[in-house]
C-alpha positions, 0 to 999 in steps of 0.5 A: 527488570525484565517486564519493564524492558519488555514493556518498553520494547512493546511500546517502542517497536512492536506497537508502531509496527502493528499500526503501520502494517494495519494502515498499509493493509487498509490503504490496499483494501480501499484502492479504487479505479483512478487512484494514482499509486506507487509500487514497492518496485518504484513503478508509478501509475493509475489503477485501472481495475481491481481483482481479489489479489491483483491490481491492473496499473496503467503506466505512462507515457505509453499507457502500458498496463501492468498486473501486480499483486495488491500487496505490491502497492506501497503508497497512494500518491493521489486519489482522484476526486470524482 
């Protein structure tokens, strides 16, 4: 009975969580200048430059540049097609 419960827990909770974490990390690693992103704090802006662990984001309307951790980028809103 215990192995069956562990198997159900693995397929319902652990596996989807691992997939989501992997997709989030892949998105953060594939960021490029010009991408429109939203941070975990709710800031929306365009990526200006990238470093190893940080991202510089331009926030409108005053074009303020913010430097945030790459892991703070939550979603990719819109990738500019070039």
